[in-house]
C-alpha distance (Angstrom), angle and dihedral (degrees) to the residues before:
residue distance angle dihedral
X1 . . .
X2 3.80 . .
X3 3.81 113.2 .
X4 3.80 99.2 -153.8
X5 3.85 96.5 89.0
X6 3.73 92.3 43.0
X7 3.81 93.0 51.5
X8 3.77 91.4 46.2
X9 3.79 90.1 50.4
X10 3.74 96.4 47.0
X11 3.71 94.8 44.3
X12 3.84 91.9 50.4
X13 3.81 97.3 44.8
X14 3.76 103.6 38.7
X15 3.82 125.5 40.6
X16 3.86 91.4 -167.4
X17 3.72 92.1 51.6
X18 3.79 89.8 46.3
X19 3.79 90.2 58.7
X20 3.82 91.3 49.2
X21 3.73 91.4 51.4
X22 3.85 90.9 50.2
X23 3.69 91.6 49.8
X24 3.83 99.5 43.5
X25 3.84 97.5 39.3
X26 3.85 126.3 -149.7
X27 3.72 122.6 3.7
X28 3.91 111.0 -118.2
X29 3.71 96.7 -176.2
X30 3.84 109.1 142.2
X31 3.85 131.8 175.1
X32 3.73 114.1 -106.5
X33 3.85 94.8 -156.4
X34 3.76 92.7 -159.1
X35 3.78 117.7 158.2
X36 3.78 111.0 -82.6
X37 3.76 89.8 -117.9
X38 3.76 93.8 55.1
X39 3.74 95.9 40.8
X40 3.88 95.0 49.4
X41 3.90 92.4 42.2
X42 3.80 89.5 53.0
X43 3.81 88.9 47.7
X44 3.77 92.2 53.2
X45 3.80 90.2 49.3
X46 3.75 91.2 52.2
X47 3.84 96.0 46.9
X48 3.85 112.3 120.4
X49 3.85 93.2 -6.7
X50 3.69 131.8 104.8
X51 3.78 117.5 -110.6
X52 3.85 96.9 -104.7
X53 3.78 95.5 49.8
X54 3.86 93.4 43.2
X55 3.81 90.0 48.2
X56 3.79 91.7 54.4
X57 3.82 92.2 50.2
X58 3.77 90.5 47.6
X59 3.77 90.6 52.1
X60 3.86 89.7 50.9
X61 3.70 91.1 46.6
X62 3.79 93.4 54.6
X63 3.83 88.5 43.4
X64 3.79 89.0 64.2
X65 3.84 87.0 72.8
X66 3.81 97.6 49.7
X67 3.76 96.1 -122.2
X68 3.72 144.0 82.4
X69 3.79 93.8 -116.7
X70 3.71 124.6 88.0
X71 3.87 112.1 -99.5
X72 3.76 122.6 -106.7
X73 3.75 120.1 -109.9
X74 3.87 92.1 -109.3
X75 3.78 89.1 55.1
X76 3.73 92.0 56.1
X77 3.75 93.1 46.5
X78 3.71 88.9 55.9
X79 3.77 94.1 49.2
X80 3.80 116.2 102.2
X81 3.82 114.1 -115.5
X82 3.70 95.1 -119.5
X83 3.80 90.8 52.0
X84 3.86 87.9 56.8
X85 3.76 90.9 49.7
X86 3.81 90.5 51.7
X87 3.75 89.2 68.8
X88 3.85 88.3 65.2
X89 3.75 97.8 -95.1
X90 3.79 116.9 147.4
X91 3.73 116.7 -120.6
X92 3.81 89.6 -103.6
X93 3.73 95.1 48.4
X94 3.82 94.0 47.6
X95 3.83 87.6 51.4
X96 3.79 92.9 48.5
X97 3.77 93.2 49.0
X98 3.75 93.6 46.5
X99 3.90 89.3 49.5
X100 3.81 90.5 47.5
X101 3.77 89.6 52.9
X102 3.78 90.9 50.3
X103 3.76 90.5 52.0
X104 3.80 89.8 53.1
X105 3.90 94.4 47.8
X106 3.81 93.2 52.5
X107 3.89 92.7 43.9
X108 3.76 97.9 -108.4
X109 3.85 92.6 121.0
X110 3.75 111.9 74.4
X111 3.84 114.6 -121.5
X112 3.76 119.0 -126.0
X113 3.76 90.2 -98.3
X114 3.80 91.7 52.0
X115 3.79 90.5 47.2
X116 3.83 89.2 58.3
X117 3.79 90.6 57.8
X118 3.77 96.0 49.4
X119 3.78 130.6 83.4
X120 3.83 122.7 -116.6
X121 3.82 88.5 -107.8
X122 3.89 93.2 50.4
X123 3.78 90.6 48.2
X124 3.79 93.6 47.7
X125 3.78 90.6 51.0
X126 3.82 93.6 47.2
X127 3.83 96.1 46.4
X128 3.83 98.7 43.4
X129 3.83 88.6 53.8
X130 3.84 84.4 70.6
X131 3.85 113.3 87.9
X132 3.80 109.7 -114.2
X133 3.80 94.6 25.1
X134 3.83 107.7 98.7
X135 3.82 126.4 179.7
X136 3.81 91.4 -91.3
X137 3.82 93.2 54.4
X138 3.78 91.2 44.1
X139 3.83 91.1 51.6
X140 3.82 91.0 49.7
X141 3.82 86.8 54.1
X142 3.77 89.8 53.8
X143 3.77 92.4 47.1
X144 3.74 103.7 41.2
X145 3.82 105.5 24.8
X146 3.80 102.1 34.1
X147 3.89 99.2 16.3
X148 3.68 96.2 -142.3
X149 3.83 105.7 -169.3
X150 3.81 103.7 -133.8
X151 3.91 106.9 44.9
X152 3.84 116.9 136.6
X153 3.83 108.0 -174.9
X154 3.87 100.1 -156.7
X155 3.75 91.4 176.4
X156 3.80 90.2 63.2
X157 3.85 111.4 106.0
X158 3.77 93.5 -156.9
X159 3.78 93.3 54.8
X160 3.81 93.7 48.6
X161 3.91 90.0 47.0
X162 3.89 90.7 51.4
X163 3.81 92.6 47.3
X164 3.82 87.7 49.3
X165 3.78 92.8 50.0
X166 3.85 98.4 45.0
X167 3.78 102.2 33.8
X168 3.83 107.7 24.1
X169 3.82 101.8 37.6
X170 3.92 90.3 -110.6
X171 3.83 94.6 -52.8
X172 3.85 117.1 138.4
X173 3.72 111.6 -87.9
X174 3.87 128.4 -151.4
X175 3.74 124.3 -137.7
X176 3.83 87.5 -112.4
X177 3.82 91.6 55.5
X178 3.76 90.0 46.5
X179 3.75 91.8 50.7
X180 3.88 90.6 49.9
X181 3.86 91.6 52.9
X182 3.77 89.8 48.1
X183 3.82 94.3 58.1
X184 3.83 89.0 84.0
X185 3.84 89.3 57.3
X186 3.84 98.1 55.6
X187 2.95 127.9 149.3
X188 3.86 89.7 21.9
X189 3.75 103.2 50.6
X190 3.88 93.1 133.1
X191 3.76 91.2 62.8
X192 3.80 91.8 43.8
X193 3.82 90.0 52.7
X194 3.86 89.8 50.1
X195 3.80 89.8 55.8
X196 3.73 93.2 47.2
X197 3.83 89.0 50.7
X198 3.80 91.6 50.1
X199 3.86 91.7 47.8
X200 3.88 85.4 65.4
X201 3.76 98.8 35.6
X202 3.82 123.2 12.4
X203 3.85 90.8 -160.8
X204 3.85 111.4 79.3
X205 3.81 114.5 -123.9
X206 3.77 120.7 -128.2
X207 3.78 115.6 -113.1
């Protein structure tokens, strides 16, 4: 997704966003285009952990399959539960990743090609039907793996914090108020979200 139209729109329609863009510099958000199974499995591993700890568990998880590449869903389905746990996965995360693999094996997890033919709403509905994949995780998938242009993850604490800081003088902000502010950013709310994240932390977080 080229960012020039997004930058031009955001700069023109929102003076506050224009200041953030000037301060943070060019947007380097790029789609990862991993398989949905890999992208979502990694997202589950990273849930509620700092980057270093999650990276260590991810490395151990991949090491279970004696290669540098990410395992196939069928391989994960065939892996004993205790073996998954041995990589450092909590019981819940091991269950979620195993269930995600089962969805992929039976064709209930959209392929990357199928994702490209689905709307944001269709994808969110399909992905959140999988246990362990909440709306926030699904929206991170849309932003970072597919780079859909108009995603506004209202369950993201960092986004609400940044909107509060820059638009409400630090006062608590509701999801309704955040959505109202975001109307000026459409159809480029993904890039606006990226700049709000960067305003709090210049180093991108792994998802």
